[in-house]
N, C-alpha and C positions, 0 to 999 in steps of 0.2 A: 654689849646689850643695847638695844634701841627701845626707848620708851616713847610710845605714840600717845600724844595727848589729844583730848577731845577738842573739837573746833571752838567750843564755847567755854573752855576752862577759865574759871574766875581767877582774878589776880591773887586772892588770898589762898586759893588751892594751889596755885603755881608756887607761891612762896613756901607752902608746907612741903611740897615735893622737893624743892631745892634744899630746905632745911634738913629733911630726912636723908638726902644724899650726902650732905655735909657731915651729919652725925655718923653715917656709915663709912665715912672716909673715902668716898668715891670721887674720882676726878671725872668731869663730864664737860661736854660742849652742847650748846643749844643750836638748833638749826631750824629755819623757817621755810616751809614750802607752801606758798600761797597763804591761806589763813590758818594753816596748821603748824603747830610747833612740835618739834621732835627733839628728844634729849638722847645724845649718844654717850653712853657710859664707857669710859676708856679703860684699856687694859684687859687682862684675862678676868672673866667673871664666872661665877657659879650662879645659875638661875635662882637657886634657893635663897641666895643673899638678897635678891631683889623682889621676890614674889610678894612680899608684904606691901610693896608700892602699888600693886594693882588694886588694892583696896582703897587707895586714896581717891578722893573726888577729883575728877579731871583726867585721870589716867584711863585711856581706852584699852591698851594692851601692851605687853612687853614681848619683844621679838629677840630671840637668841641669835646672835651673829658670832660664829666661831672665829672668823677671820680678823686679823688686826685692822683691816679696813672695814668700815661699817656701811657708810652711806652709798658707796659705789657697789656694794656687794649684791649679788643676786639673792642671797639669803634675806636681804632687807626688802628688795623689790623683785618680785618673781617675773614680771612681764618686761618686755623690751621697752626701753625709753626711746622716744622719738624726739630728736632735736630739730628745731625749725630755724634755718639760717636765711634771713631775708625772704621769708615766704617759702623756702624750699625745705621739705621734710627729709630728714636723714635718720635712718635707724628703723628697727622693726622690719617691715617689708619694703621699705623705701631705700633703694640702691641709687647712689648719686655719684657722678663723676666731677671731680674738681680738676681744673686744668689751667695752664697759663705758664708764663716764663718764670724762671727762677728769680730774676730781678727785673724790676721796672727800669728800663733804660731810657725811654723817651715816650712822648705821647704817641708818635707815629707807630712805634714798635708795639706798644700795648694795645692800642685800638685795632691794629691789624690782627694781632693774635686773638684778641677778645672776639672779634667778628668771626674769625675762623673756627674757634672752639664752640661758639654758640651754634653756628651752622651745623657743626658735626654732632651736636647734642649734649654738650657739657652743661651742667646746671649751675656751677659756681666757678668764679674766676679767682685764680691765685696769682700773686706777684709780690715780690719782696721790695719794700721801700727801705728797710733797714736790714743790712746783710751781715750776718756773723761770718767772717772769713778766717781761715786758718792763718793766712799771711796778712799782716797789717798793710801790705803794699797792694793788695787786691782791691777791686772795686767794692766799696762799702754801701752802695745804694744812694738813691736820690733823696732819701729821708722825707721831709714833709712835701716836697714837690712830687715825689713818687706817690704819696698818699692822695694828693689832689688828682693826679692822673688816674689812679684807680677809681676814685669817685666819679670822674668824668666817664670812664669806661662803663661803670655801672649805670650811669644816667643814659648813655647811648644804647647799651645792649640789654639792659634790664637784669644782668647777671649780678647777684650778690658777690661781695668780694671778701677774701680771707687774706690776711697779711700778718707778718710776724712782729711781735713786740719784744724788744731785747732789754729794755731798761724801764724801771718804774717811773722815771722822769718823763718818758715818752708815752706812757700808757694812755693818758687822757686824750692826746691828739690821735693816737692810733684808733682808740675806741670811737672817736668822733667820725672818722672816715670809714672804718671797716664794719662789715656785718658780722665778722667772726675774727677772733684774735688767735693767732697761732703762737704757741709756746714751743720753741725749737728744741731739738735734741740736747743741745749744750745747756739749756736752761730748765730741763725737766725737774731738777731738784733745787732750783732757785726759788726757795719758798716765799720770800717777800714778793717776788715777781708773780708767782702763782696767786697769792692772796690779792694783789693789786689788780690782776686780770679778772679775778672772780668778782671783785667789787664793781666792775663796769657793767655787770649783768648781761654782758654779751656772751654768745656761745664761744667756747674755748676748744681749739684743736690742740690736743696735747700729744706731742711726739715722744716716742720712747727714747730714752737716753742711750748713748753709744754702748754702754756696758750694763744697762739697767736690767735687773730681774723683773719678772712680771709683778711680784709683790711691791717692789720699789715704785714701779710705774703706777700701779693701782693706788698706792698710798699718796703719790703726787696728785692724782685725781681727787683723792679724799680731801686734800688741802683746799681744793676749789669748792667742793660741795659743802665743806664745813663753813665756808663764807656765805652760804645761802644760794649758791649758783649751781644748779644741777645740769647745766647745759654743756656737758663735756663730751667730746668725741676723741677717742684714743686713735693714734695713728702709728702703725708699725712701719718703720722706715729703715730697718736693717740694724744689726748690731755688729760690733767689732769682734772678729775672730782671727784665727791664724791665716785664713785665706786672703790672698792679695790680688787675685785675678779680678774680683769685683770690688767695688768701693766699700761695700759692707756685705754682710750675709743676711739676706732677707729671711726673717723667721716667720713663715706662714703658719707654723704650729701655734704661734702666739695669738693668731686670730681666733682659732677654735678655742683656745684656752680662755681668752678674755670673754668670749661669748658664754662660756660656762661659768666663769667667776663673777661677771658683772652684767648689770642690766643696761649699761651704756653702750652706744654704738662704737664700732671699731672699723677703721678703714686702713688701706695699704698704700704706701708710697713706693712703687717699684723703681722710680727714677733714682732716688737716693739709696734705695736698697741694692742697686746694682752698679750705678755709675756708668753704664754702657747702654746707649739707646737701643742696640740690637736685642738686649735682654729685657727691655721694659715691657714690650707687648706680651711675651709669653708669661711673665710673672703677674702682669696686670690681669690677664685672663685667668690665671690660676687662683687669684684672689676671690673670684666669683664662687666657684664650687666649694671653697673652703669656708665660706660664710661671711666674708667681709661685707660691710654695709656700703662700701664705696671704694674708690681709688682716687689718688691725687697724682697727676702726671704733669711733667714739665714739657711744654710745647714752645717752640721758637721757629719763626718763619725763616730765619737765617742762622742756624745753629753754629756754623763756623765763625760767625761774627759776634756771638753772644758774649757778654761781659762776665757771665757766670754760668757754669755748668752746661755749656753747649754740648759737651760730649755725651750727656745723658738726656738730651732733649729730643723729642720727636718733632718731625716736620708736621705741618698741618695735614699733608697728604697721608703720612703714616698714622697720624692721630685719627683721621676719618676711618681708615681701615680698621684700627683697633676698636673704635666705637661700634662699627658694624659687627665685628666678631663678638664683642661683649653683648650686644643686643641678642645675637643668636644664642649665646650661652644662657642668658637670662630667660629666654623663651623656653629653652629645654628644661631649665631648672624648675620653672613653674608648671 
């Protein structure tokens, strides 16, 4: 259940509401959205148990939410939420393309790619400064130097930047440089990291875990909203199945499902979803009619020399072609 409180609820009325919930043995969390306070009553609830609360001063209404996740649920908010990343709206009717290299390798590399993707029409620049790699011997990223290069690329191109945070100890400096913080697949259920990211008040790009169900993914988003940050974008990036031809199995059905279950935006990452650059464009285009609010694509001007994920990176030429095809799809859809 969600208890919506009036904007002007007095402190003594709020105290009485909390006392009543304690008397009823209810576990709850409070959540602030602007100047409004919301109480999420946890666990399975019967509306009759809480109806008496509506008579208390300060309570506007009670909303029944049947799902284990509350704040991310479309039962709670019926309309699409639009997230603004560095001035760029994403969600609702706003479809955006996020592009850039898997990893920031040098200033020359990132500035070259940033200029290329902006010219092609991308709205947001991606690039990893901290890289979670399967092998400890692989390139791990430039760390803070990479963050500084991302900030310089934003200054030159005007593109807001999204980059991954992997450790609570790095969150403050990632938030300082980035417009949006990515929580990667491996960290989707790293709850202390989710909470720390939420507290930065920056938009959060939440990737689906390798083997995560939709409910687990949505509940990970709930952790962020429970900290008072409703700026969450879900990113489908493929799940692990028995198939080994592709890096992962891109689950486009998840896009339609998330749109049904949640008011928050959902985008698709066909680069990690396939691991093969030849398959990136077809699946990026498929994301448009299935209802995604955007795509995130890896682009590198010299993929054969990339320090990370070159085999799934589009060249600037291929990326421009993809952008033209997506524009045509969007025109038909509207």
